Short mmCIF file of the C-alpha atoms (twelve columns), coordinates in Angstrom:
data_MODEL
# 
_entry.id   MODEL 
# 
loop_
_atom_site.group_PDB 
_atom_site.id 
_atom_site.type_symbol 
_atom_site.label_atom_id 
_atom_site.label_alt_id 
_atom_site.label_comp_id 
_atom_site.label_asym_id 
_atom_site.label_seq_id 
_atom_site.Cartn_x 
_atom_site.Cartn_y 
_atom_site.Cartn_z 
_atom_site.pdbx_PDB_model_num 
ATOM 1   C CA . UNK A 1   1.103   13.519  33.396  1 
ATOM 2   C CA . UNK A 2   2.498   11.138  30.963  1 
ATOM 3   C CA . UNK A 3   -0.861  9.041   30.908  1 
ATOM 4   C CA . UNK A 4   -2.982  12.059  30.818  1 
ATOM 5   C CA . UNK A 5   -0.699  13.102  27.244  1 
ATOM 6   C CA . UNK A 6   -1.271  9.556   26.337  1 
ATOM 7   C CA . UNK A 7   -4.606  9.598   26.120  1 
ATOM 8   C CA . UNK A 8   -4.609  12.751  24.049  1 
ATOM 9   C CA . UNK A 9   -2.650  11.250  21.558  1 
ATOM 10  C CA . UNK A 10  -4.765  8.085   21.070  1 
ATOM 11  C CA . UNK A 11  -7.613  9.567   21.344  1 
ATOM 12  C CA . UNK A 12  -10.097 8.985   18.774  1 
ATOM 13  C CA . UNK A 13  -12.053 11.588  17.053  1 
ATOM 14  C CA . UNK A 14  -15.838 11.951  17.945  1 
ATOM 15  C CA . UNK A 15  -18.793 11.078  15.992  1 
ATOM 16  C CA . UNK A 16  -19.285 14.895  15.381  1 
ATOM 17  C CA . UNK A 17  -15.243 15.499  14.553  1 
ATOM 18  C CA . UNK A 18  -15.639 12.973  12.439  1 
ATOM 19  C CA . UNK A 19  -18.505 14.195  10.314  1 
ATOM 20  C CA . UNK A 20  -16.722 17.980  10.099  1 
ATOM 21  C CA . UNK A 21  -13.716 16.102  8.626   1 
ATOM 22  C CA . UNK A 22  -15.645 14.086  6.077   1 
ATOM 23  C CA . UNK A 23  -17.104 17.206  5.015   1 
ATOM 24  C CA . UNK A 24  -14.468 19.480  4.992   1 
ATOM 25  C CA . UNK A 25  -12.613 16.910  2.792   1 
ATOM 26  C CA . UNK A 26  -14.975 15.750  0.297   1 
ATOM 27  C CA . UNK A 27  -17.558 18.426  0.195   1 
ATOM 28  C CA . UNK A 28  -16.336 19.747  -3.491  1 
ATOM 29  C CA . UNK A 29  -16.256 15.842  -4.389  1 
ATOM 30  C CA . UNK A 30  -20.172 15.659  -3.184  1 
ATOM 31  C CA . UNK A 31  -20.697 18.673  -4.941  1 
ATOM 32  C CA . UNK A 32  -19.547 17.967  -8.041  1 
ATOM 33  C CA . UNK A 33  -21.009 14.152  -8.259  1 
ATOM 34  C CA . UNK A 34  -24.278 15.924  -7.226  1 
ATOM 35  C CA . UNK A 35  -24.329 18.791  -9.823  1 
ATOM 36  C CA . UNK A 36  -23.172 15.917  -12.255 1 
ATOM 37  C CA . UNK A 37  -26.555 14.341  -12.165 1 
ATOM 38  C CA . UNK A 38  -28.962 17.267  -10.920 1 
ATOM 39  C CA . UNK A 39  -27.464 20.429  -13.312 1 
ATOM 40  C CA . UNK A 40  -29.035 22.293  -10.538 1 
ATOM 41  C CA . UNK A 41  -26.818 24.337  -8.029  1 
ATOM 42  C CA . UNK A 42  -29.130 24.416  -5.292  1 
ATOM 43  C CA . UNK A 43  -30.413 21.113  -5.792  1 
ATOM 44  C CA . UNK A 44  -26.749 19.672  -5.677  1 
ATOM 45  C CA . UNK A 45  -26.214 21.551  -2.305  1 
ATOM 46  C CA . UNK A 46  -29.617 19.643  -0.999  1 
ATOM 47  C CA . UNK A 47  -27.995 16.557  -2.067  1 
ATOM 48  C CA . UNK A 48  -24.966 17.254  -0.418  1 
ATOM 49  C CA . UNK A 49  -26.310 18.347  2.819   1 
ATOM 50  C CA . UNK A 50  -28.748 14.739  2.613   1 
ATOM 51  C CA . UNK A 51  -25.433 12.929  1.872   1 
ATOM 52  C CA . UNK A 52  -24.077 14.082  5.466   1 
ATOM 53  C CA . UNK A 53  -27.296 13.385  7.447   1 
ATOM 54  C CA . UNK A 54  -27.220 9.965   5.738   1 
ATOM 55  C CA . UNK A 55  -23.337 9.450   6.927   1 
ATOM 56  C CA . UNK A 56  -24.238 10.532  10.617  1 
ATOM 57  C CA . UNK A 57  -26.017 7.371   10.906  1 
ATOM 58  C CA . UNK A 58  -23.253 5.482   9.104   1 
ATOM 59  C CA . UNK A 59  -20.263 7.204   10.367  1 
ATOM 60  C CA . UNK A 60  -18.705 4.458   11.775  1 
ATOM 61  C CA . UNK A 61  -18.561 2.416   8.406   1 
ATOM 62  C CA . UNK A 62  -15.609 4.775   7.503   1 
ATOM 63  C CA . UNK A 63  -11.937 4.360   9.368   1 
ATOM 64  C CA . UNK A 64  -9.814  6.645   7.216   1 
ATOM 65  C CA . UNK A 65  -11.587 9.982   5.849   1 
ATOM 66  C CA . UNK A 66  -8.946  10.598  3.161   1 
ATOM 67  C CA . UNK A 67  -8.836  6.909   1.398   1 
ATOM 68  C CA . UNK A 68  -10.025 6.216   -1.921  1 
ATOM 69  C CA . UNK A 69  -12.493 3.735   -0.470  1 
ATOM 70  C CA . UNK A 70  -14.264 6.731   1.562   1 
ATOM 71  C CA . UNK A 71  -14.412 8.730   -1.393  1 
ATOM 72  C CA . UNK A 72  -16.127 5.761   -3.322  1 
ATOM 73  C CA . UNK A 73  -18.581 4.974   -0.445  1 
ATOM 74  C CA . UNK A 74  -19.696 8.636   0.021   1 
ATOM 75  C CA . UNK A 75  -19.907 9.172   -4.030  1 
ATOM 76  C CA . UNK A 76  -22.311 6.184   -3.525  1 
ATOM 77  C CA . UNK A 77  -24.576 7.774   -1.302  1 
ATOM 78  C CA . UNK A 78  -24.408 11.361  -2.787  1 
ATOM 79  C CA . UNK A 79  -25.188 9.801   -6.309  1 
ATOM 80  C CA . UNK A 80  -28.071 7.629   -5.153  1 
ATOM 81  C CA . UNK A 81  -29.362 10.868  -3.337  1 
ATOM 82  C CA . UNK A 82  -29.032 13.043  -6.281  1 
ATOM 83  C CA . UNK A 83  -30.644 10.742  -8.569  1 
ATOM 84  C CA . UNK A 84  -33.581 10.085  -6.240  1 
ATOM 85  C CA . UNK A 85  -34.047 13.697  -6.251  1 
ATOM 86  C CA . UNK A 86  -33.967 14.019  -10.179 1 
ATOM 87  C CA . UNK A 87  -36.356 11.129  -10.618 1 
ATOM 88  C CA . UNK A 88  -38.689 12.038  -7.842  1 
ATOM 89  C CA . UNK A 89  -38.790 15.494  -8.294  1 
ATOM 90  C CA . UNK A 90  -38.615 16.153  -4.219  1 
ATOM 91  C CA . UNK A 91  -36.225 17.806  -2.575  1 
ATOM 92  C CA . UNK A 92  -35.449 15.743  0.530   1 
ATOM 93  C CA . UNK A 93  -34.307 17.361  3.651   1 
ATOM 94  C CA . UNK A 94  -17.173 7.171   -8.401  1 
ATOM 95  C CA . UNK A 95  -15.290 6.072   -9.510  1 
ATOM 96  C CA . UNK A 96  -15.609 2.395   -7.817  1 
ATOM 97  C CA . UNK A 97  -13.017 -0.224  -6.936  1 
ATOM 98  C CA . UNK A 98  -13.727 -2.324  -9.841  1 
ATOM 99  C CA . UNK A 99  -10.810 -4.371  -9.148  1 
ATOM 100 C CA . UNK A 100 -12.016 -5.790  -5.388  1 
ATOM 101 C CA . UNK A 101 -15.468 -5.269  -6.656  1 
ATOM 102 C CA . UNK A 102 -15.166 -7.588  -9.758  1 
ATOM 103 C CA . UNK A 103 -13.573 -10.535 -7.631  1 
ATOM 104 C CA . UNK A 104 -15.786 -10.402 -4.637  1 
ATOM 105 C CA . UNK A 105 -19.010 -10.266 -6.015  1 
ATOM 106 C CA . UNK A 106 -17.739 -13.367 -8.027  1 
ATOM 107 C CA . UNK A 107 -16.742 -15.256 -4.880  1 
ATOM 108 C CA . UNK A 108 -19.605 -13.983 -3.211  1 
ATOM 109 C CA . UNK A 109 -21.670 -15.474 -6.206  1 
ATOM 110 C CA . UNK A 110 -20.010 -18.648 -6.516  1 
ATOM 111 C CA . UNK A 111 -19.767 -18.586 -10.118 1 
ATOM 112 C CA . UNK A 112 -18.090 -21.516 -11.738 1 
ATOM 113 C CA . UNK A 113 -15.294 -19.647 -13.279 1 
ATOM 114 C CA . UNK A 114 -11.871 -19.692 -12.999 1 
ATOM 115 C CA . UNK A 115 -10.656 -16.242 -11.914 1 
ATOM 116 C CA . UNK A 116 -7.871  -15.083 -13.317 1 
ATOM 117 C CA . UNK A 117 -6.360  -11.227 -14.384 1 
ATOM 118 C CA . UNK A 118 -7.941  -11.570 -17.996 1 
ATOM 119 C CA . UNK A 119 -11.314 -12.637 -16.380 1 
ATOM 120 C CA . UNK A 120 -11.070 -10.063 -13.659 1 
ATOM 121 C CA . UNK A 121 -10.533 -7.244  -16.764 1 
ATOM 122 C CA . UNK A 122 -13.650 -8.738  -18.345 1 
ATOM 123 C CA . UNK A 123 -16.167 -9.016  -15.705 1 
ATOM 124 C CA . UNK A 124 -14.714 -5.333  -14.074 1 
ATOM 125 C CA . UNK A 125 -16.052 -4.470  -17.708 1 
ATOM 126 C CA . UNK A 126 -19.355 -5.896  -17.584 1 
ATOM 127 C CA . UNK A 127 -20.227 -4.256  -14.044 1 
ATOM 128 C CA . UNK A 128 -18.783 -0.776  -15.587 1 
ATOM 129 C CA . UNK A 129 -21.761 -1.456  -18.204 1 
ATOM 130 C CA . UNK A 130 -24.548 -2.244  -15.704 1 
ATOM 131 C CA . UNK A 131 -27.083 0.359   -15.130 1 
ATOM 132 C CA . UNK A 132 -26.093 2.526   -12.114 1 
ATOM 133 C CA . UNK A 133 -28.407 1.129   -9.718  1 
ATOM 134 C CA . UNK A 134 -26.970 -2.381  -9.912  1 
ATOM 135 C CA . UNK A 135 -23.417 -0.894  -9.751  1 
ATOM 136 C CA . UNK A 136 -24.440 0.887   -6.811  1 
ATOM 137 C CA . UNK A 137 -25.778 -2.064  -4.660  1 
ATOM 138 C CA . UNK A 138 -22.750 -4.512  -6.032  1 
ATOM 139 C CA . UNK A 139 -20.228 -1.911  -4.567  1 
ATOM 140 C CA . UNK A 140 -21.917 -1.409  -1.593  1 
ATOM 141 C CA . UNK A 141 -22.200 -5.669  -1.166  1 
ATOM 142 C CA . UNK A 142 -19.466 -6.627  -2.688  1 
ATOM 143 C CA . UNK A 143 -16.759 -3.881  -2.429  1 
ATOM 144 C CA . UNK A 144 -17.828 -2.663  0.926   1 
ATOM 145 C CA . UNK A 145 -18.759 -5.974  2.676   1 
ATOM 146 C CA . UNK A 146 -22.195 -4.437  3.939   1 
ATOM 147 C CA . UNK A 147 -25.510 -6.519  4.543   1 
ATOM 148 C CA . UNK A 148 -28.509 -6.307  2.346   1 
ATOM 149 C CA . UNK A 149 -30.094 -4.676  5.163   1 
ATOM 150 C CA . UNK A 150 -27.447 -1.824  5.745   1 
ATOM 151 C CA . UNK A 151 -27.433 -0.996  1.830   1 
ATOM 152 C CA . UNK A 152 -31.700 -0.643  2.288   1 
ATOM 153 C CA . UNK A 153 -31.201 1.674   5.264   1 
ATOM 154 C CA . UNK A 154 -28.412 3.674   3.582   1 
ATOM 155 C CA . UNK A 155 -30.016 4.169   0.312   1 
ATOM 156 C CA . UNK A 156 -33.766 4.400   1.657   1 
ATOM 157 C CA . UNK A 157 -34.729 1.406   -0.456  1 
ATOM 158 C CA . UNK A 158 -36.617 -2.094  0.715   1 
ATOM 159 C CA . UNK A 159 -34.204 -4.785  1.303   1 
ATOM 160 C CA . UNK A 160 -36.337 -6.696  -1.135  1 
ATOM 161 C CA . UNK A 161 -35.468 -3.611  -3.923  1 
ATOM 162 C CA . UNK A 162 -31.567 -4.534  -2.734  1 
ATOM 163 C CA . UNK A 163 -31.833 -8.514  -2.863  1 
ATOM 164 C CA . UNK A 164 -33.679 -7.847  -6.608  1 
ATOM 165 C CA . UNK A 165 -31.099 -5.464  -7.695  1 
ATOM 166 C CA . UNK A 166 -28.271 -7.715  -6.687  1 
ATOM 167 C CA . UNK A 167 -30.024 -10.928 -8.226  1 
ATOM 168 C CA . UNK A 168 -30.404 -8.992  -11.486 1 
ATOM 169 C CA . UNK A 169 -26.625 -7.628  -11.496 1 
ATOM 170 C CA . UNK A 170 -25.692 -11.077 -10.992 1 
ATOM 171 C CA . UNK A 171 -27.794 -12.596 -13.735 1 
ATOM 172 C CA . UNK A 172 -26.751 -9.909  -16.402 1 
ATOM 173 C CA . UNK A 173 -22.990 -10.433 -15.259 1 
ATOM 174 C CA . UNK A 174 -23.685 -14.308 -15.801 1 
ATOM 175 C CA . UNK A 175 -25.803 -13.259 -19.293 1 
ATOM 176 C CA . UNK A 176 -22.310 -12.028 -20.505 1 
ATOM 177 C CA . UNK A 177 -20.224 -14.356 -19.362 1 
ATOM 178 C CA . UNK A 178 -22.100 -17.269 -21.005 1 
ATOM 179 C CA . UNK A 179 -22.537 -15.104 -24.335 1 
ATOM 180 C CA . UNK A 180 -18.718 -14.523 -23.914 1 
ATOM 181 C CA . UNK A 181 -18.527 -18.036 -23.914 1 
ATOM 182 C CA . UNK A 182 -20.438 -19.197 -26.684 1 
ATOM 183 C CA . UNK A 183 -18.657 -16.972 -28.771 1 
ATOM 184 C CA . UNK A 184 -15.250 -18.184 -27.782 1 
ATOM 185 C CA . UNK A 185 -16.668 -21.942 -29.147 1 
# 
């Protein structure tokens, strides 16, 4: 009897239960994100549903449903889907944590800059000033630790597109750092 009760207590939620919990917890947030982009209630609802469908394949990447990391992850996916719907005019069936994103992006990119709190703050501002498509892939790559292939699958774009966006984001950050360095001389 004791073992049975212990198994019930330690039982991990099923995939379906996790998706339901994510939907219940974040449905209004996803709707607001989508509506901010689309300005259309019906399309925003479609974007929320498409987000849930994409999350089904990637639910294993979510550990704590109520965490800020999960909120950001869901926000990136939903915003991408909303922009996709808006610009392609096709109906398809965040705040990011810039602190960790800035330091992770630089360490992965091996920029030869000594990172201290002041540099991190400037780099966070540079990342925030990037076009959303670059912020999105940087967040998923550096902030979430996803591979290029996983990002491509999640966002519904090719791996070459993801690589190019990462490259362009790094170049833009490098250019801003270089401009700042020449201004300080």
